[in-house]
mmCIF file of the N, C-alpha and C atoms, coordinates in Angstrom:
data_MODEL
# 
_entry.id   MODEL 
# 
loop_
_atom_site.group_PDB 
_atom_site.id 
_atom_site.type_symbol 
_atom_site.label_atom_id 
_atom_site.label_alt_id 
_atom_site.label_comp_id 
_atom_site.label_asym_id 
_atom_site.label_entity_id 
_atom_site.label_seq_id 
_atom_site.pdbx_PDB_ins_code 
_atom_site.Cartn_x 
_atom_site.Cartn_y 
_atom_site.Cartn_z 
_atom_site.occupancy 
_atom_site.B_iso_or_equiv 
_atom_site.pdbx_formal_charge 
_atom_site.auth_seq_id 
_atom_site.auth_comp_id 
_atom_site.auth_asym_id 
_atom_site.auth_atom_id 
_atom_site.pdbx_PDB_model_num 
ATOM 1   N N  . UNK A 1 1  ? -2.375  48.529  3.348   1.00 0.00 ? 1  UNK A N  1 
ATOM 2   C CA . UNK A 1 1  ? -2.953  47.215  3.521   1.00 0.00 ? 1  UNK A CA 1 
ATOM 3   C C  . UNK A 1 1  ? -3.991  46.984  2.426   1.00 0.00 ? 1  UNK A C  1 
ATOM 4   N N  . UNK A 1 2  ? -3.966  45.797  1.847   1.00 0.00 ? 2  UNK A N  1 
ATOM 5   C CA . UNK A 1 2  ? -4.881  45.476  0.759   1.00 0.00 ? 2  UNK A CA 1 
ATOM 6   C C  . UNK A 1 2  ? -6.197  44.970  1.327   1.00 0.00 ? 2  UNK A C  1 
ATOM 7   N N  . UNK A 1 3  ? -7.273  45.495  0.779   1.00 0.00 ? 3  UNK A N  1 
ATOM 8   C CA . UNK A 1 3  ? -8.600  45.066  1.202   1.00 0.00 ? 3  UNK A CA 1 
ATOM 9   C C  . UNK A 1 3  ? -9.039  43.923  0.291   1.00 0.00 ? 3  UNK A C  1 
ATOM 10  N N  . UNK A 1 4  ? -9.447  42.811  0.892   1.00 0.00 ? 4  UNK A N  1 
ATOM 11  C CA . UNK A 1 4  ? -9.918  41.662  0.130   1.00 0.00 ? 4  UNK A CA 1 
ATOM 12  C C  . UNK A 1 4  ? -11.435 41.693  0.111   1.00 0.00 ? 4  UNK A C  1 
ATOM 13  N N  . UNK A 1 5  ? -11.972 41.761  -1.087  1.00 0.00 ? 5  UNK A N  1 
ATOM 14  C CA . UNK A 1 5  ? -13.429 41.815  -1.219  1.00 0.00 ? 5  UNK A CA 1 
ATOM 15  C C  . UNK A 1 5  ? -14.001 40.416  -1.028  1.00 0.00 ? 5  UNK A C  1 
ATOM 16  N N  . UNK A 1 6  ? -15.283 40.321  -0.729  1.00 0.00 ? 6  UNK A N  1 
ATOM 17  C CA . UNK A 1 6  ? -15.911 39.005  -0.576  1.00 0.00 ? 6  UNK A CA 1 
ATOM 18  C C  . UNK A 1 6  ? -15.777 38.133  -1.830  1.00 0.00 ? 6  UNK A C  1 
ATOM 19  N N  . UNK A 1 7  ? -15.818 38.746  -2.992  1.00 0.00 ? 7  UNK A N  1 
ATOM 20  C CA . UNK A 1 7  ? -15.701 37.997  -4.234  1.00 0.00 ? 7  UNK A CA 1 
ATOM 21  C C  . UNK A 1 7  ? -14.302 37.359  -4.344  1.00 0.00 ? 7  UNK A C  1 
ATOM 22  N N  . UNK A 1 8  ? -13.273 38.127  -3.992  1.00 0.00 ? 8  UNK A N  1 
ATOM 23  C CA . UNK A 1 8  ? -11.908 37.599  -4.038  1.00 0.00 ? 8  UNK A CA 1 
ATOM 24  C C  . UNK A 1 8  ? -11.739 36.490  -3.001  1.00 0.00 ? 8  UNK A C  1 
ATOM 25  N N  . UNK A 1 9  ? -12.305 36.672  -1.821  1.00 0.00 ? 9  UNK A N  1 
ATOM 26  C CA . UNK A 1 9  ? -12.211 35.656  -0.776  1.00 0.00 ? 9  UNK A CA 1 
ATOM 27  C C  . UNK A 1 9  ? -12.877 34.353  -1.230  1.00 0.00 ? 9  UNK A C  1 
ATOM 28  N N  . UNK A 1 10 ? -14.049 34.448  -1.856  1.00 0.00 ? 10 UNK A N  1 
ATOM 29  C CA . UNK A 1 10 ? -14.725 33.251  -2.371  1.00 0.00 ? 10 UNK A CA 1 
ATOM 30  C C  . UNK A 1 10 ? -13.893 32.579  -3.456  1.00 0.00 ? 10 UNK A C  1 
ATOM 31  N N  . UNK A 1 11 ? -13.303 33.393  -4.312  1.00 0.00 ? 11 UNK A N  1 
ATOM 32  C CA . UNK A 1 11 ? -12.474 32.859  -5.386  1.00 0.00 ? 11 UNK A CA 1 
ATOM 33  C C  . UNK A 1 11 ? -11.263 32.129  -4.818  1.00 0.00 ? 11 UNK A C  1 
ATOM 34  N N  . UNK A 1 12 ? -10.643 32.696  -3.804  1.00 0.00 ? 12 UNK A N  1 
ATOM 35  C CA . UNK A 1 12 ? -9.487  32.043  -3.183  1.00 0.00 ? 12 UNK A CA 1 
ATOM 36  C C  . UNK A 1 12 ? -9.889  30.733  -2.512  1.00 0.00 ? 12 UNK A C  1 
ATOM 37  N N  . UNK A 1 13 ? -11.037 30.724  -1.874  1.00 0.00 ? 13 UNK A N  1 
ATOM 38  C CA . UNK A 1 13 ? -11.520 29.486  -1.251  1.00 0.00 ? 13 UNK A CA 1 
ATOM 39  C C  . UNK A 1 13 ? -11.782 28.414  -2.296  1.00 0.00 ? 13 UNK A C  1 
ATOM 40  N N  . UNK A 1 14 ? -12.353 28.811  -3.415  1.00 0.00 ? 14 UNK A N  1 
ATOM 41  C CA . UNK A 1 14 ? -12.643 27.858  -4.479  1.00 0.00 ? 14 UNK A CA 1 
ATOM 42  C C  . UNK A 1 14 ? -11.349 27.274  -5.051  1.00 0.00 ? 14 UNK A C  1 
ATOM 43  N N  . UNK A 1 15 ? -10.365 28.128  -5.270  1.00 0.00 ? 15 UNK A N  1 
ATOM 44  C CA . UNK A 1 15 ? -9.080  27.651  -5.794  1.00 0.00 ? 15 UNK A CA 1 
ATOM 45  C C  . UNK A 1 15 ? -8.416  26.724  -4.787  1.00 0.00 ? 15 UNK A C  1 
ATOM 46  N N  . UNK A 1 16 ? -8.453  27.071  -3.516  1.00 0.00 ? 16 UNK A N  1 
ATOM 47  C CA . UNK A 1 16 ? -7.865  26.218  -2.483  1.00 0.00 ? 16 UNK A CA 1 
ATOM 48  C C  . UNK A 1 16 ? -8.571  24.866  -2.437  1.00 0.00 ? 16 UNK A C  1 
ATOM 49  N N  . UNK A 1 17 ? -9.899  24.873  -2.557  1.00 0.00 ? 17 UNK A N  1 
ATOM 50  C CA . UNK A 1 17 ? -10.655 23.619  -2.547  1.00 0.00 ? 17 UNK A CA 1 
ATOM 51  C C  . UNK A 1 17 ? -10.304 22.758  -3.758  1.00 0.00 ? 17 UNK A C  1 
ATOM 52  N N  . UNK A 1 18 ? -10.170 23.375  -4.921  1.00 0.00 ? 18 UNK A N  1 
ATOM 53  C CA . UNK A 1 18 ? -9.804  22.620  -6.115  1.00 0.00 ? 18 UNK A CA 1 
ATOM 54  C C  . UNK A 1 18 ? -8.405  22.028  -5.996  1.00 0.00 ? 18 UNK A C  1 
ATOM 55  N N  . UNK A 1 19 ? -7.464  22.794  -5.474  1.00 0.00 ? 19 UNK A N  1 
ATOM 56  C CA . UNK A 1 19 ? -6.102  22.287  -5.305  1.00 0.00 ? 19 UNK A CA 1 
ATOM 57  C C  . UNK A 1 19 ? -6.057  21.154  -4.282  1.00 0.00 ? 19 UNK A C  1 
ATOM 58  N N  . UNK A 1 20 ? -6.818  21.279  -3.217  1.00 0.00 ? 20 UNK A N  1 
ATOM 59  C CA . UNK A 1 20 ? -6.870  20.220  -2.204  1.00 0.00 ? 20 UNK A CA 1 
ATOM 60  C C  . UNK A 1 20 ? -7.467  18.950  -2.795  1.00 0.00 ? 20 UNK A C  1 
ATOM 61  N N  . UNK A 1 21 ? -8.540  19.100  -3.545  1.00 0.00 ? 21 UNK A N  1 
ATOM 62  C CA . UNK A 1 21 ? -9.174  17.946  -4.176  1.00 0.00 ? 21 UNK A CA 1 
ATOM 63  C C  . UNK A 1 21 ? -8.224  17.281  -5.170  1.00 0.00 ? 21 UNK A C  1 
ATOM 64  N N  . UNK A 1 22 ? -7.546  18.087  -5.962  1.00 0.00 ? 22 UNK A N  1 
ATOM 65  C CA . UNK A 1 22 ? -6.610  17.530  -6.932  1.00 0.00 ? 22 UNK A CA 1 
ATOM 66  C C  . UNK A 1 22 ? -5.470  16.795  -6.225  1.00 0.00 ? 22 UNK A C  1 
ATOM 67  N N  . UNK A 1 23 ? -4.991  17.332  -5.124  1.00 0.00 ? 23 UNK A N  1 
ATOM 68  C CA . UNK A 1 23 ? -3.925  16.685  -4.370  1.00 0.00 ? 23 UNK A CA 1 
ATOM 69  C C  . UNK A 1 23 ? -4.390  15.345  -3.820  1.00 0.00 ? 23 UNK A C  1 
ATOM 70  N N  . UNK A 1 24 ? -5.586  15.304  -3.272  1.00 0.00 ? 24 UNK A N  1 
ATOM 71  C CA . UNK A 1 24 ? -6.123  14.058  -2.726  1.00 0.00 ? 24 UNK A CA 1 
ATOM 72  C C  . UNK A 1 24 ? -6.291  13.018  -3.834  1.00 0.00 ? 24 UNK A C  1 
ATOM 73  N N  . UNK A 1 25 ? -6.769  13.429  -4.984  1.00 0.00 ? 25 UNK A N  1 
ATOM 74  C CA . UNK A 1 25 ? -6.959  12.499  -6.105  1.00 0.00 ? 25 UNK A CA 1 
ATOM 75  C C  . UNK A 1 25 ? -5.618  11.939  -6.567  1.00 0.00 ? 25 UNK A C  1 
ATOM 76  N N  . UNK A 1 26 ? -4.613  12.793  -6.687  1.00 0.00 ? 26 UNK A N  1 
ATOM 77  C CA . UNK A 1 26 ? -3.292  12.340  -7.139  1.00 0.00 ? 26 UNK A CA 1 
ATOM 78  C C  . UNK A 1 26 ? -2.679  11.384  -6.120  1.00 0.00 ? 26 UNK A C  1 
ATOM 79  N N  . UNK A 1 27 ? -2.773  11.707  -4.840  1.00 0.00 ? 27 UNK A N  1 
ATOM 80  C CA . UNK A 1 27 ? -2.223  10.827  -3.812  1.00 0.00 ? 27 UNK A CA 1 
ATOM 81  C C  . UNK A 1 27 ? -2.958  9.484   -3.764  1.00 0.00 ? 27 UNK A C  1 
ATOM 82  N N  . UNK A 1 28 ? -4.269  9.512   -3.940  1.00 0.00 ? 28 UNK A N  1 
ATOM 83  C CA . UNK A 1 28 ? -5.042  8.269   -3.958  1.00 0.00 ? 28 UNK A CA 1 
ATOM 84  C C  . UNK A 1 28 ? -4.658  7.418   -5.169  1.00 0.00 ? 28 UNK A C  1 
ATOM 85  N N  . UNK A 1 29 ? -4.471  8.049   -6.314  1.00 0.00 ? 29 UNK A N  1 
ATOM 86  C CA . UNK A 1 29 ? -4.055  7.302   -7.504  1.00 0.00 ? 29 UNK A CA 1 
ATOM 87  C C  . UNK A 1 29 ? -2.670  6.697   -7.311  1.00 0.00 ? 29 UNK A C  1 
ATOM 88  N N  . UNK A 1 30 ? -1.778  7.424   -6.682  1.00 0.00 ? 30 UNK A N  1 
ATOM 89  C CA . UNK A 1 30 ? -0.441  6.887   -6.422  1.00 0.00 ? 30 UNK A CA 1 
ATOM 90  C C  . UNK A 1 30 ? -0.510  5.704   -5.461  1.00 0.00 ? 30 UNK A C  1 
ATOM 91  N N  . UNK A 1 31 ? -1.338  5.811   -4.445  1.00 0.00 ? 31 UNK A N  1 
ATOM 92  C CA . UNK A 1 31 ? -1.476  4.715   -3.484  1.00 0.00 ? 31 UNK A CA 1 
ATOM 93  C C  . UNK A 1 31 ? -2.071  3.477   -4.151  1.00 0.00 ? 31 UNK A C  1 
ATOM 94  N N  . UNK A 1 32 ? -3.095  3.671   -4.976  1.00 0.00 ? 32 UNK A N  1 
ATOM 95  C CA . UNK A 1 32 ? -3.689  2.536   -5.679  1.00 0.00 ? 32 UNK A CA 1 
ATOM 96  C C  . UNK A 1 32 ? -2.700  1.918   -6.661  1.00 0.00 ? 32 UNK A C  1 
ATOM 97  N N  . UNK A 1 33 ? -1.938  2.743   -7.328  1.00 0.00 ? 33 UNK A N  1 
ATOM 98  C CA . UNK A 1 33 ? -0.927  2.229   -8.250  1.00 0.00 ? 33 UNK A CA 1 
ATOM 99  C C  . UNK A 1 33 ? 0.114   1.403   -7.521  1.00 0.00 ? 33 UNK A C  1 
ATOM 100 N N  . UNK A 1 34 ? 0.503   1.847   -6.338  1.00 0.00 ? 34 UNK A N  1 
ATOM 101 C CA . UNK A 1 34 ? 1.488   1.094   -5.560  1.00 0.00 ? 34 UNK A CA 1 
ATOM 102 C C  . UNK A 1 34 ? 0.900   -0.230  -5.087  1.00 0.00 ? 34 UNK A C  1 
ATOM 103 N N  . UNK A 1 35 ? -0.346  -0.203  -4.642  1.00 0.00 ? 35 UNK A N  1 
ATOM 104 C CA . UNK A 1 35 ? -0.980  -1.422  -4.131  1.00 0.00 ? 35 UNK A CA 1 
ATOM 105 C C  . UNK A 1 35 ? -1.195  -2.440  -5.251  1.00 0.00 ? 35 UNK A C  1 
ATOM 106 N N  . UNK A 1 36 ? -1.698  -1.984  -6.384  1.00 0.00 ? 36 UNK A N  1 
ATOM 107 C CA . UNK A 1 36 ? -1.986  -2.917  -7.467  1.00 0.00 ? 36 UNK A CA 1 
ATOM 108 C C  . UNK A 1 36 ? -0.752  -3.243  -8.305  1.00 0.00 ? 36 UNK A C  1 
ATOM 109 N N  . UNK A 1 37 ? 0.255   -2.394  -8.291  1.00 0.00 ? 37 UNK A N  1 
ATOM 110 C CA . UNK A 1 37 ? 1.454   -2.642  -9.077  1.00 0.00 ? 37 UNK A CA 1 
ATOM 111 C C  . UNK A 1 37 ? 2.494   -3.478  -8.363  1.00 0.00 ? 37 UNK A C  1 
ATOM 112 N N  . UNK A 1 38 ? 2.476   -3.471  -7.037  1.00 0.00 ? 38 UNK A N  1 
ATOM 113 C CA . UNK A 1 38 ? 3.504   -4.174  -6.261  1.00 0.00 ? 38 UNK A CA 1 
ATOM 114 C C  . UNK A 1 38 ? 3.533   -5.678  -6.524  1.00 0.00 ? 38 UNK A C  1 
ATOM 115 N N  . UNK A 1 39 ? 2.397   -6.382  -6.569  1.00 0.00 ? 39 UNK A N  1 
ATOM 116 C CA . UNK A 1 39 ? 2.471   -7.832  -6.817  1.00 0.00 ? 39 UNK A CA 1 
ATOM 117 C C  . UNK A 1 39 ? 3.096   -8.178  -8.167  1.00 0.00 ? 39 UNK A C  1 
ATOM 118 N N  . UNK A 1 40 ? 2.770   -7.440  -9.198  1.00 0.00 ? 40 UNK A N  1 
ATOM 119 C CA . UNK A 1 40 ? 3.360   -7.694  -10.510 1.00 0.00 ? 40 UNK A CA 1 
ATOM 120 C C  . UNK A 1 40 ? 4.851   -7.420  -10.519 1.00 0.00 ? 40 UNK A C  1 
ATOM 121 N N  . UNK A 1 41 ? 5.250   -6.355  -9.863  1.00 0.00 ? 41 UNK A N  1 
ATOM 122 C CA . UNK A 1 41 ? 6.671   -6.035  -9.784  1.00 0.00 ? 41 UNK A CA 1 
ATOM 123 C C  . UNK A 1 41 ? 7.420   -7.089  -8.983  1.00 0.00 ? 41 UNK A C  1 
ATOM 124 N N  . UNK A 1 42 ? 6.832   -7.512  -7.881  1.00 0.00 ? 42 UNK A N  1 
ATOM 125 C CA . UNK A 1 42 ? 7.456   -8.553  -7.063  1.00 0.00 ? 42 UNK A CA 1 
ATOM 126 C C  . UNK A 1 42 ? 7.582   -9.853  -7.848  1.00 0.00 ? 42 UNK A C  1 
ATOM 127 N N  . UNK A 1 43 ? 6.562   -10.211 -8.599  1.00 0.00 ? 43 UNK A N  1 
ATOM 128 C CA . UNK A 1 43 ? 6.604   -11.423 -9.411  1.00 0.00 ? 43 UNK A CA 1 
ATOM 129 C C  . UNK A 1 43 ? 7.711   -11.338 -10.466 1.00 0.00 ? 43 UNK A C  1 
ATOM 130 N N  . UNK A 1 44 ? 7.849   -10.187 -11.094 1.00 0.00 ? 44 UNK A N  1 
ATOM 131 C CA . UNK A 1 44 ? 8.898   -10.018 -12.105 1.00 0.00 ? 44 UNK A CA 1 
ATOM 132 C C  . UNK A 1 44 ? 10.281  -10.134 -11.475 1.00 0.00 ? 44 UNK A C  1 
ATOM 133 N N  . UNK A 1 45 ? 10.466  -9.570  -10.304 1.00 0.00 ? 45 UNK A N  1 
ATOM 134 C CA . UNK A 1 45 ? 11.755  -9.658  -9.614  1.00 0.00 ? 45 UNK A CA 1 
ATOM 135 C C  . UNK A 1 45 ? 12.058  -11.097 -9.237  1.00 0.00 ? 45 UNK A C  1 
ATOM 136 N N  . UNK A 1 46 ? 11.070  -11.826 -8.747  1.00 0.00 ? 46 UNK A N  1 
ATOM 137 C CA . UNK A 1 46 ? 11.292  -13.220 -8.366  1.00 0.00 ? 46 UNK A CA 1 
ATOM 138 C C  . UNK A 1 46 ? 11.614  -14.096 -9.574  1.00 0.00 ? 46 UNK A C  1 
ATOM 139 N N  . UNK A 1 47 ? 10.935  -13.862 -10.706 1.00 0.00 ? 47 UNK A N  1 
ATOM 140 C CA . UNK A 1 47 ? 11.244  -14.625 -11.917 1.00 0.00 ? 47 UNK A CA 1 
ATOM 141 C C  . UNK A 1 47 ? 12.655  -14.325 -12.403 1.00 0.00 ? 47 UNK A C  1 
ATOM 142 N N  . UNK A 1 48 ? 13.068  -13.078 -12.308 1.00 0.00 ? 48 UNK A N  1 
ATOM 143 C CA . UNK A 1 48 ? 14.425  -12.711 -12.690 1.00 0.00 ? 48 UNK A CA 1 
ATOM 144 C C  . UNK A 1 48 ? 15.437  -13.390 -11.782 1.00 0.00 ? 48 UNK A C  1 
ATOM 145 N N  . UNK A 1 49 ? 15.153  -13.402 -10.486 1.00 0.00 ? 49 UNK A N  1 
ATOM 146 C CA . UNK A 1 49 ? 16.065  -14.034 -9.534  1.00 0.00 ? 49 UNK A CA 1 
ATOM 147 C C  . UNK A 1 49 ? 16.180  -15.538 -9.786  1.00 0.00 ? 49 UNK A C  1 
ATOM 148 N N  . UNK A 1 50 ? 15.110  -16.171 -10.220 1.00 0.00 ? 50 UNK A N  1 
ATOM 149 C CA . UNK A 1 50 ? 15.158  -17.605 -10.515 1.00 0.00 ? 50 UNK A CA 1 
ATOM 150 C C  . UNK A 1 50 ? 16.007  -17.909 -11.732 1.00 0.00 ? 50 UNK A C  1 
ATOM 151 N N  . UNK A 1 51 ? 16.073  -16.998 -12.678 1.00 0.00 ? 51 UNK A N  1 
ATOM 152 C CA . UNK A 1 51 ? 16.817  -17.267 -13.906 1.00 0.00 ? 51 UNK A CA 1 
ATOM 153 C C  . UNK A 1 51 ? 18.295  -16.886 -13.801 1.00 0.00 ? 51 UNK A C  1 
ATOM 154 N N  . UNK A 1 52 ? 18.686  -16.199 -12.752 1.00 0.00 ? 52 UNK A N  1 
ATOM 155 C CA . UNK A 1 52 ? 20.080  -15.767 -12.612 1.00 0.00 ? 52 UNK A CA 1 
ATOM 156 C C  . UNK A 1 52 ? 21.055  -16.946 -12.553 1.00 0.00 ? 52 UNK A C  1 
ATOM 157 N N  . UNK A 1 53 ? 20.817  -18.017 -11.786 1.00 0.00 ? 53 UNK A N  1 
ATOM 158 C CA . UNK A 1 53 ? 21.787  -19.133 -11.777 1.00 0.00 ? 53 UNK A CA 1 
ATOM 159 C C  . UNK A 1 53 ? 22.027  -19.740 -13.164 1.00 0.00 ? 53 UNK A C  1 
ATOM 160 N N  . UNK A 1 54 ? 20.970  -19.851 -13.958 1.00 0.00 ? 54 UNK A N  1 
ATOM 161 C CA . UNK A 1 54 ? 21.137  -20.396 -15.306 1.00 0.00 ? 54 UNK A CA 1 
ATOM 162 C C  . UNK A 1 54 ? 21.983  -19.467 -16.162 1.00 0.00 ? 54 UNK A C  1 
ATOM 163 N N  . UNK A 1 55 ? 21.744  -18.188 -16.044 1.00 0.00 ? 55 UNK A N  1 
ATOM 164 C CA . UNK A 1 55 ? 22.552  -17.219 -16.789 1.00 0.00 ? 55 UNK A CA 1 
ATOM 165 C C  . UNK A 1 55 ? 24.012  -17.305 -16.357 1.00 0.00 ? 55 UNK A C  1 
ATOM 166 N N  . UNK A 1 56 ? 24.233  -17.440 -15.068 1.00 0.00 ? 56 UNK A N  1 
ATOM 167 C CA . UNK A 1 56 ? 25.596  -17.511 -14.550 1.00 0.00 ? 56 UNK A CA 1 
ATOM 168 C C  . UNK A 1 56 ? 26.310  -18.755 -15.094 1.00 0.00 ? 56 UNK A C  1 
ATOM 169 N N  . UNK A 1 57 ? 25.587  -19.852 -15.154 1.00 0.00 ? 57 UNK A N  1 
ATOM 170 C CA . UNK A 1 57 ? 26.177  -21.073 -15.710 1.00 0.00 ? 57 UNK A CA 1 
ATOM 171 C C  . UNK A 1 57 ? 26.547  -20.886 -17.179 1.00 0.00 ? 57 UNK A C  1 
ATOM 172 N N  . UNK A 1 58 ? 25.685  -20.215 -17.930 1.00 0.00 ? 58 UNK A N  1 
ATOM 173 C CA . UNK A 1 58 ? 25.981  -19.954 -19.334 1.00 0.00 ? 58 UNK A CA 1 
ATOM 174 C C  . UNK A 1 58 ? 27.207  -19.063 -19.494 1.00 0.00 ? 58 UNK A C  1 
ATOM 175 N N  . UNK A 1 59 ? 27.314  -18.064 -18.647 1.00 0.00 ? 59 UNK A N  1 
ATOM 176 C CA . UNK A 1 59 ? 28.421  -17.110 -18.758 1.00 0.00 ? 59 UNK A CA 1 
ATOM 177 C C  . UNK A 1 59 ? 29.753  -17.739 -18.351 1.00 0.00 ? 59 UNK A C  1 
ATOM 178 N N  . UNK A 1 60 ? 29.714  -18.609 -17.359 1.00 0.00 ? 60 UNK A N  1 
ATOM 179 C CA . UNK A 1 60 ? 30.969  -19.163 -16.843 1.00 0.00 ? 60 UNK A CA 1 
ATOM 180 C C  . UNK A 1 60 ? 31.302  -20.532 -17.425 1.00 0.00 ? 60 UNK A C  1 
ATOM 181 N N  . UNK A 1 61 ? 30.474  -21.044 -18.299 1.00 0.00 ? 61 UNK A N  1 
ATOM 182 C CA . UNK A 1 61 ? 30.729  -22.369 -18.877 1.00 0.00 ? 61 UNK A CA 1 
ATOM 183 C C  . UNK A 1 61 ? 31.959  -22.294 -19.772 1.00 0.00 ? 61 UNK A C  1 
ATOM 184 N N  . UNK A 1 62 ? 32.770  -23.305 -19.653 1.00 0.00 ? 62 UNK A N  1 
ATOM 185 C CA . UNK A 1 62 ? 33.953  -23.395 -20.521 1.00 0.00 ? 62 UNK A CA 1 
ATOM 186 C C  . UNK A 1 62 ? 33.624  -24.298 -21.693 1.00 0.00 ? 62 UNK A C  1 
ATOM 187 N N  . UNK A 1 63 ? 34.010  -23.854 -22.847 1.00 0.00 ? 63 UNK A N  1 
ATOM 188 C CA . UNK A 1 63 ? 33.743  -24.666 -24.044 1.00 0.00 ? 63 UNK A CA 1 
ATOM 189 C C  . UNK A 1 63 ? 34.908  -25.606 -24.274 1.00 0.00 ? 63 UNK A C  1 
ATOM 190 N N  . UNK A 1 64 ? 34.616  -26.888 -24.552 1.00 0.00 ? 64 UNK A N  1 
ATOM 191 C CA . UNK A 1 64 ? 35.726  -27.839 -24.763 1.00 0.00 ? 64 UNK A CA 1 
ATOM 192 C C  . UNK A 1 64 ? 36.444  -27.655 -26.089 1.00 0.00 ? 64 UNK A C  1 
# 
């Protein structure tokens, strides 16, 4: 059985705390990106959807 010294235990706790903090920061950044990015993405999709009928008319138009 391996004996864990107090120094190793403190080091492991510090690494665990850093990894937990980094995980929380990354998840928070992803959540903020989704919240602030969604309106712009939705607007782009709606503008694209509005232009589709015009594109369809151009593609299916017969030239005399």
